[in-house]
C-alpha positions as protocol buffer text, in pm:
chain_id: "A"
residue {
  index: 1
  type: MET
  ca { x: -109 y: 2069 z: -1563 }
}
residue {
  index: 2
  type: ASN
  ca { x: 176 y: 2304 z: -1646 }
}
residue {
  index: 3
  type: GLU
  ca { x: -70 y: 2587 z: -1705 }
}
residue {
  index: 4
  type: LYS
  ca { x: -377 y: 2490 z: -1504 }
}
residue {
  index: 5
  type: SER
  ca { x: -450 y: 2267 z: -1208 }
}
residue {
  index: 6
  type: TYR
  ca { x: -577 y: 1918 z: -1280 }
}
residue {
  index: 7
  type: ASP
  ca { x: -913 y: 1988 z: -1113 }
}
residue {
  index: 8
  type: ARG
  ca { x: -975 y: 2285 z: -1342 }
}
residue {
  index: 9
  type: ILE
  ca { x: -888 y: 2110 z: -1669 }
}
residue {
  index: 10
  type: SER
  ca { x: -1194 y: 1997 z: -1864 }
}
residue {
  index: 11
  type: VAL
  ca { x: -1218 y: 1699 z: -2097 }
}
residue {
  index: 12
  type: SER
  ca { x: -1279 y: 1945 z: -2383 }
}
residue {
  index: 13
  type: GLU
  ca { x: -952 y: 2124 z: -2302 }
}
residue {
  index: 14
  type: LEU
  ca { x: -766 y: 1793 z: -2290 }
}
residue {
  index: 15
  type: CYS
  ca { x: -905 y: 1694 z: -2629 }
}
residue {
  index: 16
  type: LYS
  ca { x: -823 y: 2028 z: -2785 }
}
residue {
  index: 17
  type: LYS
  ca { x: -465 y: 2020 z: -2652 }
}
residue {
  index: 18
  type: ALA
  ca { x: -416 y: 1657 z: -2762 }
}
residue {
  index: 19
  type: GLY
  ca { x: -575 y: 1714 z: -3102 }
}
residue {
  index: 20
  type: PHE
  ca { x: -855 y: 1460 z: -3085 }
}
residue {
  index: 21
  type: SER
  ca { x: -1231 y: 1469 z: -3047 }
}
residue {
  index: 22
  type: ARG
  ca { x: -1438 y: 1419 z: -2731 }
}
residue {
  index: 23
  type: LYS
  ca { x: -1581 y: 1107 z: -2896 }
}
residue {
  index: 24
  type: THR
  ca { x: -1232 y: 961 z: -2934 }
}
residue {
  index: 25
  type: PHE
  ca { x: -1161 y: 1050 z: -2573 }
}
residue {
  index: 26
  type: TYR
  ca { x: -1475 y: 877 z: -2447 }
}
residue {
  index: 27
  type: ASP
  ca { x: -1410 y: 576 z: -2672 }
}
residue {
  index: 28
  type: ASN
  ca { x: -1089 y: 525 z: -2471 }
}
residue {
  index: 29
  type: PHE
  ca { x: -1160 y: 671 z: -2127 }
}
residue {
  index: 30
  type: ALA
  ca { x: -1469 y: 694 z: -1908 }
}
residue {
  index: 31
  type: ASN
  ca { x: -1345 y: 1017 z: -1749 }
}
residue {
  index: 32
  type: LYS
  ca { x: -1031 y: 1222 z: -1707 }
}
residue {
  index: 33
  type: ASP
  ca { x: -931 y: 1026 z: -1395 }
}
residue {
  index: 34
  type: GLU
  ca { x: -874 y: 725 z: -1618 }
}
residue {
  index: 35
  type: ILE
  ca { x: -597 y: 924 z: -1784 }
}
residue {
  index: 36
  type: LEU
  ca { x: -425 y: 925 z: -1447 }
}
residue {
  index: 37
  type: ASP
  ca { x: -456 y: 545 z: -1437 }
}
residue {
  index: 38
  type: TYR
  ca { x: -301 y: 538 z: -1783 }
}
residue {
  index: 39
  type: LEU
  ca { x: -21 y: 761 z: -1653 }
}
residue {
  index: 40
  type: ILE
  ca { x: 39 y: 517 z: -1367 }
}
residue {
  index: 41
  type: THR
  ca { x: 61 y: 228 z: -1614 }
}
residue {
  index: 42
  type: ASP
  ca { x: 306 y: 431 z: -1822 }
}
residue {
  index: 43
  type: PHE
  ca { x: 517 y: 504 z: -1513 }
}
residue {
  index: 44
  type: CYS
  ca { x: 520 y: 133 z: -1429 }
}
residue {
  index: 45
  type: VAL
  ca { x: 629 y: 35 z: -1781 }
}
residue {
  index: 46
  type: ASN
  ca { x: 903 y: 296 z: -1782 }
}
residue {
  index: 47
  type: TYR
  ca { x: 1013 y: 197 z: -1431 }
}
residue {
  index: 48
  type: GLU
  ca { x: 1064 y: -158 z: -1553 }
}
residue {
  index: 49
  type: LYS
  ca { x: 1293 y: -26 z: -1830 }
}
residue {
  index: 50
  type: VAL
  ca { x: 1538 y: 123 z: -1578 }
}
residue {
  index: 51
  type: ASP
  ca { x: 1821 y: -126 z: -1590 }
}
residue {
  index: 52
  type: ILE
  ca { x: 1964 y: -102 z: -1239 }
}
residue {
  index: 53
  type: PRO
  ca { x: 1977 y: -416 z: -1026 }
}
residue {
  index: 54
  type: ARG
  ca { x: 1959 y: -250 z: -681 }
}
residue {
  index: 55
  type: ASP
  ca { x: 1588 y: -193 z: -612 }
}
residue {
  index: 56
  type: TYR
  ca { x: 1611 y: 133 z: -420 }
}
residue {
  index: 57
  type: LEU
  ca { x: 1877 y: 280 z: -645 }
}
residue {
  index: 58
  type: LYS
  ca { x: 1653 y: 197 z: -940 }
}
residue {
  index: 59
  type: TYR
  ca { x: 1360 y: 362 z: -761 }
}
residue {
  index: 60
  type: PHE
  ca { x: 1540 y: 687 z: -683 }
}
residue {
  index: 61
  type: THR
  ca { x: 1709 y: 701 z: -1025 }
}
residue {
  index: 62
  type: PHE
  ca { x: 1369 y: 664 z: -1190 }
}
residue {
  index: 63
  type: TRP
  ca { x: 1219 y: 949 z: -990 }
}
residue {
  index: 64
  type: GLU
  ca { x: 1523 y: 1169 z: -1040 }
}
residue {
  index: 65
  type: GLN
  ca { x: 1468 y: 1125 z: -1415 }
}
residue {
  index: 66
  type: ASN
  ca { x: 1101 y: 1221 z: -1368 }
}
residue {
  index: 67
  type: GLN
  ca { x: 1143 y: 1534 z: -1155 }
}
residue {
  index: 68
  type: HIS
  ca { x: 909 y: 1731 z: -1380 }
}
residue {
  index: 69
  type: TRP
  ca { x: 627 y: 1483 z: -1315 }
}
residue {
  index: 70
  type: ILE
  ca { x: 691 y: 1492 z: -942 }
}
residue {
  index: 71
  type: SER
  ca { x: 657 y: 1868 z: -949 }
}
residue {
  index: 72
  type: LEU
  ca { x: 330 y: 1855 z: -1145 }
}
residue {
  index: 73
  type: LEU
  ca { x: 181 y: 1578 z: -933 }
}
residue {
  index: 74
  type: ILE
  ca { x: 268 y: 1752 z: -607 }
}
residue {
  index: 75
  type: ALA
  ca { x: 137 y: 2087 z: -732 }
}
residue {
  index: 76
  type: ASN
  ca { x: -194 y: 1919 z: -817 }
}
residue {
  index: 77
  type: ASP
  ca { x: -223 y: 1716 z: -493 }
}
residue {
  index: 78
  type: LEU
  ca { x: -191 y: 1395 z: -693 }
}
residue {
  index: 79
  type: TRP
  ca { x: 146 y: 1270 z: -567 }
}
residue {
  index: 80
  type: GLU
  ca { x: 31 y: 1050 z: -278 }
}
residue {
  index: 81
  type: PRO
  ca { x: -271 y: 888 z: -447 }
}
residue {
  index: 82
  type: LEU
  ca { x: -92 y: 821 z: -776 }
}
residue {
  index: 83
  type: LEU
  ca { x: 224 y: 686 z: -617 }
}
residue {
  index: 84
  type: HIS
  ca { x: 16 y: 463 z: -390 }
}
residue {
  index: 85
  type: LYS
  ca { x: -168 y: 322 z: -693 }
}
residue {
  index: 86
  type: MET
  ca { x: 164 y: 271 z: -869 }
}
residue {
  index: 87
  type: PHE
  ca { x: 299 y: 74 z: -574 }
}
residue {
  index: 88
  type: ILE
  ca { x: -10 y: -144 z: -561 }
}
residue {
  index: 89
  type: LYS
  ca { x: 3 y: -203 z: -936 }
}
residue {
  index: 90
  type: GLN
  ca { x: 371 y: -292 z: -927 }
}
residue {
  index: 91
  type: TRP
  ca { x: 374 y: -496 z: -605 }
}
residue {
  index: 92
  type: ALA
  ca { x: 605 y: -762 z: -756 }
}
residue {
  index: 93
  type: ALA
  ca { x: 855 y: -508 z: -890 }
}
residue {
  index: 94
  type: PHE
  ca { x: 899 y: -343 z: -550 }
}
residue {
  index: 95
  type: THR
  ca { x: 927 y: -653 z: -333 }
}
residue {
  index: 96
  type: PRO
  ca { x: 1192 y: -923 z: -315 }
}
residue {
  index: 97
  type: LYS
  ca { x: 1113 y: -1255 z: -482 }
}
residue {
  index: 98
  type: ASP
  ca { x: 1130 y: -1432 z: -146 }
}
residue {
  index: 99
  type: TRP
  ca { x: 916 y: -1171 z: 32 }
}
residue {
  index: 100
  type: ASN
  ca { x: 705 y: -1417 z: 232 }
}
residue {
  index: 101
  type: GLN
  ca { x: 1010 y: -1617 z: 335 }
}
residue {
  index: 102
  type: ILE
  ca { x: 1189 y: -1300 z: 450 }
}
residue {
  index: 103
  type: LEU
  ca { x: 886 y: -1196 z: 654 }
}
residue {
  index: 104
  type: GLY
  ca { x: 854 y: -1535 z: 822 }
}
residue {
  index: 105
  type: LYS
  ca { x: 579 y: -1518 z: 1088 }
}
residue {
  index: 106
  type: GLN
  ca { x: 503 y: -1161 z: 984 }
}
residue {
  index: 107
  type: ALA
  ca { x: 394 y: -1276 z: 635 }
}
residue {
  index: 108
  type: VAL
  ca { x: 32 y: -1248 z: 753 }
}
residue {
  index: 109
  type: ASN
  ca { x: 99 y: -873 z: 791 }
}
residue {
  index: 110
  type: ARG
  ca { x: 270 y: -832 z: 454 }
}
residue {
  index: 111
  type: TYR
  ca { x: 16 y: -579 z: 324 }
}
residue {
  index: 112
  type: LYS
  ca { x: 52 y: -360 z: 633 }
}
residue {
  index: 113
  type: ILE
  ca { x: 430 y: -383 z: 608 }
}
residue {
  index: 114
  type: TYR
  ca { x: 411 y: -302 z: 238 }
}
residue {
  index: 115
  type: GLU
  ca { x: 189 y: 0 z: 308 }
}
residue {
  index: 116
  type: PHE
  ca { x: 439 y: 118 z: 569 }
}
residue {
  index: 117
  type: ILE
  ca { x: 731 y: 87 z: 328 }
}
residue {
  index: 118
  type: SER
  ca { x: 545 y: 245 z: 36 }
}
residue {
  index: 119
  type: ALA
  ca { x: 435 y: 541 z: 250 }
}
residue {
  index: 120
  type: GLY
  ca { x: 794 y: 590 z: 368 }
}
residue {
  index: 121
  type: LEU
  ca { x: 931 y: 577 z: 14 }
}
residue {
  index: 122
  type: SER
  ca { x: 665 y: 817 z: -109 }
}
residue {
  index: 123
  type: ARG
  ca { x: 741 y: 1062 z: 169 }
}
residue {
  index: 124
  type: SER
  ca { x: 1116 y: 1026 z: 104 }
}
residue {
  index: 125
  type: ILE
  ca { x: 1065 y: 1129 z: -259 }
}
residue {
  index: 126
  type: TYR
  ca { x: 847 y: 1420 z: -151 }
}
residue {
  index: 127
  type: LEU
  ca { x: 1111 y: 1546 z: 95 }
}
residue {
  index: 128
  type: TRP
  ca { x: 1386 y: 1488 z: -163 }
}
residue {
  index: 129
  type: TYR
  ca { x: 1186 y: 1703 z: -406 }
}
residue {
  index: 130
  type: GLN
  ca { x: 1141 y: 1975 z: -142 }
}
residue {
  index: 131
  type: ASN
  ca { x: 1516 y: 1966 z: -81 }
}
residue {
  index: 132
  type: GLY
  ca { x: 1583 y: 2033 z: -450 }
}
residue {
  index: 133
  type: PHE
  ca { x: 1714 y: 1680 z: -525 }
}
residue {
  index: 134
  type: ARG
  ca { x: 2044 y: 1775 z: -362 }
}
residue {
  index: 135
  type: GLU
  ca { x: 2119 y: 1417 z: -264 }
}
residue {
  index: 136
  type: THR
  ca { x: 2211 y: 1167 z: -534 }
}
residue {
  index: 137
  type: PRO
  ca { x: 1995 y: 862 z: -604 }
}
residue {
  index: 138
  type: GLU
  ca { x: 2282 y: 661 z: -454 }
}
residue {
  index: 139
  type: ASP
  ca { x: 2265 y: 864 z: -130 }
}
residue {
  index: 140
  type: MET
  ca { x: 1888 y: 818 z: -110 }
}
residue {
  index: 141
  type: ALA
  ca { x: 1906 y: 444 z: -179 }
}
residue {
  index: 142
  type: GLU
  ca { x: 2178 y: 399 z: 81 }
}
residue {
  index: 143
  type: MET
  ca { x: 1969 y: 584 z: 341 }
}
residue {
  index: 144
  type: ILE
  ca { x: 1661 y: 369 z: 273 }
}
residue {
  index: 145
  type: GLU
  ca { x: 1862 y: 45 z: 265 }
}
residue {
  index: 146
  type: PHE
  ca { x: 2027 y: 138 z: 595 }
}
residue {
  index: 147
  type: THR
  ca { x: 1692 y: 221 z: 755 }
}
residue {
  index: 148
  type: LEU
  ca { x: 1509 y: -89 z: 633 }
}
residue {
  index: 149
  type: SER
  ca { x: 1797 y: -323 z: 712 }
}
residue {
  index: 150
  type: GLY
  ca { x: 1747 y: -265 z: 1083 }
}
residue {
  index: 151
  type: ARG
  ca { x: 2109 y: -155 z: 1122 }
}
residue {
  index: 152
  type: MET
  ca { x: 1991 y: 189 z: 1234 }
}
residue {
  index: 153
  type: LEU
  ca { x: 1811 y: 35 z: 1530 }
}
residue {
  index: 154
  type: ARG
  ca { x: 2086 y: -215 z: 1613 }
}
residue {
  index: 155
  type: GLU
  ca { x: 2367 y: 40 z: 1590 }
}
residue {
  index: 156
  type: ASN
  ca { x: 2193 y: 283 z: 1824 }
}
residue {
  index: 157
  type: GLN
  ca { x: 2109 y: 36 z: 2102 }
}
residue {
  index: 158
  type: PRO
  ca { x: 2254 y: 117 z: 2446 }
}
């Protein structure tokens, strides 16, 4: 994807670049989109290895360390769909242990709330990328924590 867009890369080109046969490829993947699923799994495994206790700091630190991938995924219109799949795959890693208790009566809407949060985080990364990663992961985490805590709404009430 550094040299050619994802849509224009053939399975044959992938195999040649990776140094294995088409048969080996098809023994492991049904199509090239399954490689993207593999990439998501790899992202999830590597995300879990980031040893930072604060969830949003961990999140932004991880993506700061993977700026090259963000650039490639955005350039190939894969950022939103792949990040969404990653969130779904790693539901437990991105939500507090007492998620349903925190939500209380809104627990029935947990998937909608989760989609809202995941879309906001995805967009935050995208805008951070467009801004040249000028803010630190700490700044980004603080902004998200402030926004999601409800303090922003409470502090700006008349």
